[in-house]
C-alpha positions in Angstrom: 0.0 0.0 0.0 1.4 3.4 -0.9 1.3 6.2 1.4 -0.6 9.3 0.2 1.3 12.5 -0.1 -1.1 14.4 2.1 -1.5 13.6 5.8 -4.5 11.5 6.6 -7.4 13.1 8.3 -9.4 11.5 11.0 -12.3 10.8 8.7 -10.0 9.1 6.1 -8.5 7.0 8.8 -12.0 6.1 10.2 -13.1 5.2 6.6 -10.1 2.9 6.0 -10.4 1.5 9.4 -14.1 0.7 8.9 -13.4 -0.9 5.6 -10.6 -3.0 7.1 -12.8 -4.0 10.0 -15.6 -5.0 7.6 -13.1 -7.1 5.5 -11.7 -8.7 8.6 -15.2 -9.5 9.8 -16.2 -11.1 6.5 -12.9 -13.1 6.5 -13.6 -14.1 10.2 -17.2 -15.2 9.2 -15.9 -17.2 6.3 -13.3 -19.0 8.5 -15.9 -19.6 11.1 -18.3 -21.0 8.5 -15.6 -23.3 7.1 -14.7 -24.4 10.6 -18.4 -25.3 11.4 -18.7 -27.2 8.1 -15.5 -29.2 8.7 -16.6 -29.9 12.3 -19.9 -31.2 11.1 -18.2 -33.3 8.3 -15.9 -34.8 10.9 -18.8 -35.6 13.3 -20.7 -37.3 10.4 -17.6 -39.3 9.5 -17.0 -40.4 13.1 -20.7 -41.5 13.4 -20.5 -43.3 10.1 -17.3 -45.2 11.0 -18.8 -46.1 14.5 -22.0 -47.4 12.9 -20.0 -49.4 10.3 -17.8 -50.9 13.1 -21.0 -51.9 15.0 -22.6 -53.4 11.9 -19.4 -55.3 11.1 -19.2 -56.7 14.7 -22.8 -57.7 14.5 -22.2 -59.4 11.2 -19.3 -61.4 12.6 -21.4 -62.6 15.5 -24.2 -63.5 13.2 -21.9 -65.4 10.9 -20.4 -67.3 13.9 -23.9 -68.2 15.3 -25.0 -69.3 11.9 -22.1 -71.7 11.7 -22.9 -72.9 15.2 -26.5 -73.5 14.1 -25.2 -75.8 11.3 -23.4 -77.8 14.0 -26.7 -78.1 15.9 -28.2 -79.6 12.7 -25.6 -82.4 12.8 -26.5 -83.1 16.5 -30.2 -83.1 15.6 -29.5 -85.7 12.9 -27.3 -87.8 15.3 -30.1 -87.8 17.8 -32.6 -89.2 15.3 -30.4 -92.3 14.6 -31.2 -95.4 16.6 -27.9 -96.4 18.1 -29.1 -99.8 19.3 -28.4 -101.4 22.7 -24.7 -100.4 23.0 -25.4 -96.8 21.9 -27.2 -95.6 25.0 -24.1 -94.1 26.5 -23.2 -92.6 23.2 -26.7 -91.1 22.8 -26.5 -89.7 26.3 -23.2 -87.9 25.5 -24.6 -86.5 22.3 -27.7 -85.3 24.2 -25.5 -83.5 26.8 -23.5 -81.7 24.0 -26.8 -80.8 22.3 -28.2 -79.4 25.5 -25.1 -77.3 26.1 -25.1 -75.9 22.6 -28.8 -75.0 23.0 -28.0 -73.2 26.2 -25.1 -71.3 24.5 -27.4 -70.2 21.7 -30.1 -69.1 24.2 -27.5 -67.2 26.2 -26.6 -65.2 23.0 -30.3 -64.4 22.2 -30.7 -67.2 19.5 -34.0 -69.0 19.7 -35.5 -71.7 17.5 -38.5 -70.9 15.4 -41.5 -73.1 16.4 -42.7 -74.2 12.9 -44.8 -77.4 13.4 -48.5 -76.7 13.4 -48.0 -73.0 12.6 -49.4 -71.2 9.6 -46.8 -70.9 6.8 -45.0 -67.5 7.0 -42.6 -66.7 4.2 -40.8 -64.3 6.5 -39.6 -67.1 8.7 -40.3 -70.3 6.7 -38.8 -71.7 3.5 -41.3 -74.1 1.9 -39.5 -76.9 0.2 -42.3 -79.5 0.0 -46.1 -79.0 -0.5 -48.0 -82.1 0.4 -51.7 -82.9 0.2 -53.1 -83.7 3.7 -56.8 -84.0 4.4 -56.2 -83.9 8.2 -54.4 -80.5 8.1 -55.6 -77.1 7.1 -54.3 -75.4 4.0 -51.0 -73.5 4.6 -50.2 -75.4 7.9 -46.6 -76.4 8.5 -46.8 -80.2 8.8 -43.1 -81.1 8.8 -39.8 -79.4 9.7 -36.8 -80.5 7.6 -34.4 -78.0 9.1 -35.0 -75.9 12.2 -35.0 -72.1 11.8 -33.6 -69.6 14.2 -34.1 -66.0 15.3 -31.6 -63.7 16.9 -33.5 -61.2 18.9 -36.2 -60.0 16.5 -34.1 -60.7 13.4 -34.1 -63.9 11.3 -30.9 -65.8 11.5 -32.0 -68.7 9.3 -35.4 -69.6 8.0 -37.0 -73.0 8.8 -37.1 -75.4 5.9 -40.6 -76.8 6.1 -43.2 -79.1 4.5 -46.6 -77.3 4.0 -50.1 -78.8 3.7 -52.1 -78.1 0.6 -55.8 -78.9 0.1 
């Protein structure tokens, strides 16, 4: 900035000072606005990362419990087999393991879907067989091929069922 040849008067100094103040206030407001926007962006980023981290942890738990449910299927099938006279002790051991696994699932909020005798619900059942049955009402689940499970109020795995048709 060049200096004028004439000495500045009070009114000129006040005018320059007022202009400078106005410029500085605009600059301050701009920086404040940028700071608020960056703060909001960072808060949104932090919340998104935290939500994704929770969802990822929930998915890992769900994947693990789904694998555990598959192991429960194997125990269910083993308990259906007649082991004969010598297999009573073997059956008792399998029943104990089965009961422990059921307790473990229950402890983590996993519960089986009661399908037999219920009306078919596509939200929790997967119909794999439709069978004519005069002694059952239409749409009634008459057989369970694979047990379904809920975790809390979410579906972990649908029940594979046989459904009556007229």
